[in-house]
N, C-alpha and C positions, 0 to 999 in steps of 0.2 A: 505495500499501499503507497501509496507514494503523495494523495490527495489531501487539503487539508480537512482536518475535521470539525466538529463542533465542540466549542467550551462555554459550558455552562454558567453563568451567574447568578448570586445574590446578594445578601447582604451583608455577611460573613467578614470577618479578620480576613481568610484566607482569598475569599473574592475580590476584596479590595487591594490588598497586596499582590494578585494574580493584575489584576487592571493595571495599578500602578507601576509594575515591572513591565508588562505588554507597552505601554505606553512610549518609555524609554527603549525597549526591543524595537519599536518602529523605527524610531529615528535614526539607531546604528543600520537598518534594513535599509531605509532612503540614503543613507550617506553611503553603505555599498552602491547604492543602486547611481548613486551618484557619480561613482569613481567608475564603473563602466560605461556611463555615458561620457563623460572626458575620456575614456581612453580611447572611444569610438573618433571622437574630436580627434585627439593624438596622432591614430594610425591614417585618419583619413590626411590628414597634414603632413605626415610624415610619405605619404604615398604619392602626396600631389605634389610636395616639395621635391623629391627624387624624381620624378616624371618628368616636369615643367622647366625646373631649376640647377635640378640635380643638384640639389641640398637637402639631404634627410635631415631629420630633429637629430642631433646629437645626442646619443645616448638613449635612445629609443627603447632598446632591450631593459635597461638599466630604468628605466621611467616604471616599465611593463611589469617588471618581476620584482619591484616595490608594491607597485599598485593591484598585486595578486594577492598578497595576504590581507589586504583591508574588505575585496567585494566576497572573498570565499568566507572567511570566519564573521565577519559585523552581523553577519544572517543567520547565526547559527541557532541561539537562543529564539530568536521570533520564530521561526521554522520549527522549533523542538514543542513551544508553544501550541503551534498551530495543528502538531501533527503530520509535521509534513515532508521527515525524514522518511527516506524509504526503508521499510520494514517489513519480516515474513510477519504474517500473522493467522496463516491456514489454521495452524490448531486454536490459537489466541481468538480465533471469532468465534469458535466454539463454546467458548466459554462465557458463564454470564452470573452477574451481581457478585457475592464476596470472594467466590475462586477467581473470576476475572481481574478483579482488584489486586489480590494479592501477586498473581502471576505480575500485573504492572509494577504493582510497587519491588517486587524482588528485579527487576526488569531496572527500575529508574535507580535504587538503589545502588546498584552494578555499575551505572553509567556514572553516578554522581562519582563512586570511587576511581574511574578510570578518567575521571576529568580534572579529580584531585590531582592524581599525577603527571598527567599532562601538564595543567598547571604549574607545576612545580619543575617538569625540564626545559618546559617552554622558558619562562622565567629566568631561569640558570642561564639557556642561548641568548636570550637578549643581554643578561647584564654582562654577559661574556664580551659580546657583541657589543657592547657598549661600552667597556672598560676598557679595548685593547683598539676601540675606533675602527673598528672593522668599516669598510665600503666594500660599492661597487666596481668592477674589472674596467668599467669603461669612463665613467663620467666623476668615480669616487664618489657616489650618494651614499650618506651615510645609511646604515642597512638597520641601526635600532629602531628608527619608529615602526617599522614594519613589520620586526621580529617582537615588540612590544604589543602591538593588536594582537598578537595570539594568546598571550593569557590575559590580557584583561574581557576577551571578548569571551575565553573559556569562563571568567570567574564569573560573568554574568551567563552562562547557561548552567553554570554549577548554582546560583541561584536561582533560576526557572527550576531548577532538578530537585533542588530542598522545596520548592513550592508542590511541586508533582507529587513527591511524595508524601508530604503533609495531605495534599487532597486523596492519593491512592489509601494513605490511612485511613483517613475518615472513611471514604469508601468500605473499606475492611470492616471499621468499625461498626459503621453503619447500616451498611448492605444495600438493597437498592441497585437502580439502573443509571442512574444520573448524577453523579458526584461534580461539584464545582470544580472549576480551575486545571481539570485536564483535558485532556483531546479524547472525545467518546468516539469509539471503534466502531462504523460502521459500513453496513454490506455494501455490495460491491453495487445493488440496485439504487440505494440511497448514493453512495459518490455519484451513480450516472446521473441520476436524477439531477442531482445539483449544479453538475457542471454542465449537463442541455438547459438547467436553468438560467446558468451564468452566460449561456451562449447568448439565449435567447432575449435575455435582457439586454445584453450589449445591443444585439441586430435591433433590438427595439427603438433603443436610445439614438443608432445611429439613422434611422430612418425618422424620428423624430427630427430632427433636425434638419 
């Protein structure tokens, strides 16, 4: 599964924390999109400059390499909140109630522990680059800003996983099929219906214009 899932809300502190963090995650995802947008202009300028004036952008590859960390990692937590990461749920899709939320709780706990290890390792990688003044090969761009993005983005992901662990734990304790602040597992028919509704909505808006 890779489509976005429904995330329910209520008046609880968990739901408030979920919405608050989601606003910040949305800003980070937008920044990642802006970086991609700027890279499109950079690539166009590089191609046109090389073709028309034989003047490619100096250090083009270096800029692209540094930008990749921004658009690759800034949207991690945003996608986790929406349940948009690719996952295998052929077995989990048959579970219901407490058993389902227990399996999701175990998965979220494992992801959280792995994320903590990745935060530690990526921070050491950033700090080493900062200390030695590591730079790119062509135009000597400092590499530490791009390397700092990784532990920061993973730190936001860890916060998101903590909230989801809280949500799944509530689901285990309270039972039911609709816990808040976690992406709900939806069957293929529901996902297809949502995608069709989104497409039809886009078409209707286009016709209205």
